[in-house]
C-alpha positions in Angstrom: -0.2 26.6 18.8 1.0 24.2 16.1 -1.2 21.3 16.9 0.6 18.8 14.7 4.1 19.5 16.0 3.2 19.8 19.6 2.1 16.2 20.0 3.6 12.8 20.7 4.8 12.6 17.1 6.9 15.7 17.5 9.6 13.5 19.0 10.4 11.8 15.7 8.7 13.4 12.7 10.3 15.6 10.2 9.5 19.0 11.5 7.3 20.8 9.0 4.4 23.2 8.8 1.0 21.9 9.7 -0.4 21.8 6.1 -4.0 21.2 7.1 -4.1 24.3 9.3 -2.3 26.2 6.7 -4.7 25.3 3.9 -7.9 24.4 5.6 -10.2 25.4 8.5 -10.8 22.2 10.5 -13.6 22.2 13.1 -12.8 22.1 16.8 -14.3 18.6 16.9 -11.9 17.4 14.2 -8.9 18.9 15.9 -9.8 17.3 19.2 -10.2 13.9 17.5 -6.9 14.4 15.7 -5.0 15.1 18.9 -6.6 12.1 20.6 -5.6 9.8 17.7 -2.0 10.9 17.6 -1.6 10.8 21.4 -3.1 7.3 21.3 0.0 6.2 19.5 1.9 6.5 22.8 1.0 2.9 23.6 3.2 -0.1 24.3 2.4 -1.7 20.9 4.3 1.1 19.2 7.0 1.7 21.8 9.8 -0.2 20.0 8.9 1.3 16.6 8.9 4.8 18.1 12.2 4.2 19.8 13.7 3.1 16.5 12.3 6.1 14.7 14.0 8.4 17.3 17.4 6.8 16.6 17.3 7.6 12.9 18.1 11.2 12.1 19.3 11.8 8.6 21.4 14.8 7.7 21.0 14.4 3.9 17.4 14.9 2.6 15.5 14.7 -0.6 13.8 12.1 -2.8 13.3 11.3 -6.5 11.2 9.1 -8.7 13.5 6.4 -10.1 11.5 4.5 -12.7 8.5 4.4 -10.4 10.5 3.7 -7.2 10.3 6.5 -4.7 14.0 6.8 -3.6 15.5 8.9 -0.9 19.0 10.3 -1.0 21.5 8.1 0.8 22.9 9.4 4.1 26.3 7.8 4.5 26.4 9.0 8.1 23.6 6.6 8.9 25.5 3.6 7.7 26.3 2.5 11.3 22.6 2.6 12.0 21.5 0.5 9.1 20.6 -2.4 11.4 18.2 -0.1 13.2 16.7 1.0 9.9 16.3 -2.6 8.7 14.7 -3.6 12.0 12.3 -0.6 11.8 11.3 -1.4 8.2 10.6 -5.0 9.1 8.5 -3.9 12.2 6.4 -1.9 9.7 5.5 -5.0 7.6 3.2 -5.3 5.7 4.2 -2.7 3.1 1.1 -2.6 0.9 1.9 0.3 -1.5 5.2 1.1 -3.1 7.9 0.5 -4.4 10.3 2.5 -2.1 14.0 2.7 -1.7 14.9 4.2 1.7 18.5 5.0 2.3 19.5 2.4 -0.2 17.2 -0.3 1.1 14.7 -1.6 -1.5 11.2 -2.2 -0.2 9.2 -4.3 -2.7 5.6 -3.6 -1.6 2.6 -5.9 -2.3 1.3 -3.5 -4.9 3.5 -2.1 -7.6 1.6 1.2 -7.3 3.7 2.8 -10.0 1.7 0.7 -12.5 -1.6 2.2 -11.4 0.0 5.7 -11.3 1.1 5.3 -14.9 -2.6 5.1 -15.8 -3.0 8.7 -14.6 -1.0 10.2 -17.5 -4.0 12.1 -18.8 -4.5 13.6 -15.4 -1.0 14.7 -14.7 -1.4 18.2 -16.3 -4.2 18.9 -13.7 -1.7 18.2 -10.9 0.5 21.2 -11.8 0.4 23.8 -9.0 -2.7 22.1 -7.6 -3.7 21.0 -4.1 -4.3 17.2 -3.7 -6.4 15.3 -1.2 -5.5 11.6 -1.4 -8.4 9.8 0.4 -7.5 6.3 1.6 -4.0 6.9 0.3 -2.3 4.3 2.5 1.3 5.2 3.2 1.3 8.2 0.8 2.9 6.7 -2.3 0.5 8.6 -4.6 0.8 11.8 -2.6 4.6 11.9 -2.9 4.4 11.1 -6.6 1.9 13.9 -7.2 4.2 16.5 -5.6 7.1 15.3 -7.8 4.8 15.8 -10.8 4.2 19.4 -9.9 1.4 19.5 -7.3 1.7 22.4 -4.9 0.6 20.2 -1.9 -0.7 16.8 -1.1 -2.6 15.7 2.0 -2.9 11.9 2.4 -5.8 10.6 4.5 -5.7 7.1 6.0 -6.8 5.7 9.4 -4.0 3.1 9.6 -1.4 3.8 12.3 1.1 1.6 10.5 0.7 3.6 7.3 1.3 6.8 9.3 4.6 5.3 10.6 5.6 4.2 7.1 4.9 7.7 5.8 6.8 9.5 8.5 9.8 7.2 8.1 10.0 8.1 4.4 9.5 11.8 5.4 12.5 11.6 7.7 14.7 11.2 4.6 12.6 13.0 2.0 11.8 16.2 4.0 9.0 17.1 1.7 7.2 20.0 3.4 4.3 20.0 0.9 3.3 16.4 1.6 1.3 15.7 4.8 -0.5 12.8 6.5 -3.7 12.9 8.4 -4.7 9.9 10.5 -8.2 10.1 9.3 -10.8 8.4 7.2 -13.5 9.2 4.6 -15.9 10.2 7.4 -13.6 13.0 8.5 -13.4 14.8 5.2 -16.3 17.2 5.7 -15.0 18.3 9.1 -11.4 19.0 7.9 -12.5 22.3 6.2 -10.2 21.7 3.3 -11.2 21.8 -0.4 -8.6 20.5 -2.8 -8.2 21.1 -6.6 -7.9 17.3 -7.1 -9.2 14.5 -5.0 -7.7 11.0 -5.4 -10.0 8.2 -4.2 -8.3 5.0 -5.3 -9.2 1.6 -4.1 -11.7 2.3 -1.4 -15.1 2.6 -3.1 -16.0 -1.1 -2.9 -15.0 -1.3 0.8 -18.0 0.9 1.7 -21.7 0.0 1.9 -22.8 3.4 0.7 -21.2 4.3 -2.6 -23.1 7.6 -3.0 -22.0 8.5 0.5 -18.4 7.9 -0.6 -18.8 10.3 -3.5 -20.5 12.8 -1.3 -17.5 12.8 1.1 -15.2 13.2 -1.9 -17.2 16.2 -3.0 -16.9 17.7 0.5 -13.1 17.8 0.0 -13.2 19.1 -3.5 -13.4 22.7 -4.8 -16.3 23.5 -7.2 -15.0 22.6 -10.6 -12.3 20.4 -9.1 -11.3 17.0 -10.4 -12.2 13.7 -8.8 -10.0 10.7 -9.8 -12.0 7.6 -8.7 -10.5 4.1 -9.0 -12.3 0.9 -8.1 -12.4 -2.8 -8.7 -15.1 -3.5 -11.4 -16.6 -6.3 -13.4 -16.9 -6.8 -17.1 -20.5 -6.0 -18.2 -21.9 -3.5 -20.7 -25.0 -3.0 -18.4 -25.2 -0.6 -15.5 -25.1 -3.4 -12.9 -23.2 -4.4 -9.8 -21.9 -7.7 -8.3 -22.8 -8.1 -4.7 -20.8 -11.0 -3.2 -22.8 -13.2 -0.9 -20.0 -13.4 1.6 -16.4 -12.9 0.5 -14.8 -11.7 -2.7 -11.3 -12.9 -3.3 -11.2 -14.0 0.3 -12.0 -10.5 1.5 -15.1 -9.8 3.7 -15.0 -6.1 3.2 -15.7 -6.0 -0.5 -19.4 -5.1 -0.6 -20.0 -4.5 -4.3 -18.2 -4.4 -7.6 -19.8 -2.1 -10.2 -19.5 -2.6 -13.9 -17.6 0.2 -15.6 -20.9 1.5 -17.0 -22.4 1.5 -13.4 -19.4 3.3 -12.1 -19.9 6.1 -14.6 -23.6 6.2 -13.8 -22.8 6.4 -10.1 -20.6 9.5 -10.6 -23.4 11.2 -12.6 -26.0 10.2 -10.0 -23.8 11.8 -7.4 -23.8 15.1 -9.3 -20.4 15.0 -11.0 -20.0 16.0 -14.6 -17.7 15.4 -17.6 -17.3 11.7 -16.5 -14.5 10.0 -18.4 -13.1 6.5 -18.2 -9.3 6.7 -18.5 -8.3 3.2 -17.6 -10.1 -0.2 -17.6 -7.9 -3.3 -17.3 -7.4 -6.6 -15.4 -5.3 -6.7 -12.2 -2.3 -8.8 -13.0 -0.2 -11.1 -10.8 2.8 -8.9 -11.6 1.1 -5.9 -10.1 -0.2 -7.4 -6.8 1.8 -10.2 -5.2 3.4 -11.6 -2.1 6.9 -10.2 -1.4 9.5 -10.2 1.3 7.9 -7.0 2.6 4.4 -8.3 2.4 4.8 -12.0 3.2 1.1 -12.9 3.4 -1.5 -14.1 0.9 -2.0 -11.9 -2.1 -3.7 -12.0 -5.5 -2.4 -15.4 -6.6 -4.0 -17.1 -3.6 -7.2 -15.2 -4.2 -7.7 -16.7 -7.6 -8.9 -20.1 -8.7 -5.7 -22.1 -9.4 -7.4 -23.8 -12.3 -8.8 -20.6 -13.9 -7.2 -17.3 -12.9 -10.1 -15.5 -14.6 -12.1 -16.4 -11.5 -11.7 -15.8 -7.8 -11.6 -18.8 -5.4 -15.3 -18.2 -4.8 -16.1 -18.4 -8.5 -16.7 -14.7 -9.2 -15.0 -12.9 -12.1 -11.4 -12.0 -11.3 -10.8 -8.4 -10.3 -10.1 -5.7 -12.8 -9.5 -2.0 -12.2 -11.3 1.0 -13.6 -10.3 4.7 -13.2 -12.9 7.4 -13.8 -12.2 11.1 -13.9 -15.0 13.6 -13.4 -15.6 17.2 -12.2 -17.5 18.6 -9.3 -20.1 21.1 -10.6 -19.0 24.7 -10.3 
């Protein structure tokens, strides 16, 4: 039985092969958990969104990268349903990662994720014909980009139901059979029975209390000799140290630590990875993360000291981002 298609989502998703079953060997416990999570979407809170999803059925399909914007082909036959599409897009606010253009409608997400993706230039050759596991990938922006850049497949993991709906809406127009979404988190990786050629773990390390555990979970989803792309907020310091916010960092309660770049490299080595290389180390700018029509809540500008944007409102160093690439031992 096709466990992905024969679920509540089968009523409105782009019908495609169950990529996880095709590439992995998930445990019975994981499959049971997976079914329960998807069936749990059949709740009143999602009733209107699900109804709108069912009304939108494109006949034209495909997507391209247009200067960092993931853009679907325009289906003129859906012109009379544009109000439904706009209402659906607004019901899926906030859009955190992007940018997107779905059937001609621009969605300016909080994060201009294309800026971060540009930092992966040295990694792109490794994506060719590779399988990708995008852990904590949000609505799948990086997964769709990776397949356009030659990856054979990409599985995006994220526990957010809203991100799942955003992903599946784009898939309705993109119809990309090699890009898949699992409503799952870091703790589920080991039970998925899937080892990828490349693991992306971007922007989640500092949200977990156990950084070595994060890297262990990444390793569980990575083939021996495979490549880990690890991105994190960091602090400027030449020493191998970490900042542990007393309460909040940039207004967020779930930022538990920020390593220095040196500490991030040490962490990867301590976790057993080899050939650790820093490929990007730069400040987060107000042009990259900001409030938009599609994410109308507080963003980076409000998280920084108005008198000194090199500091957060709590007085900590303002965030910067570091990307490290390393290999799982063969």
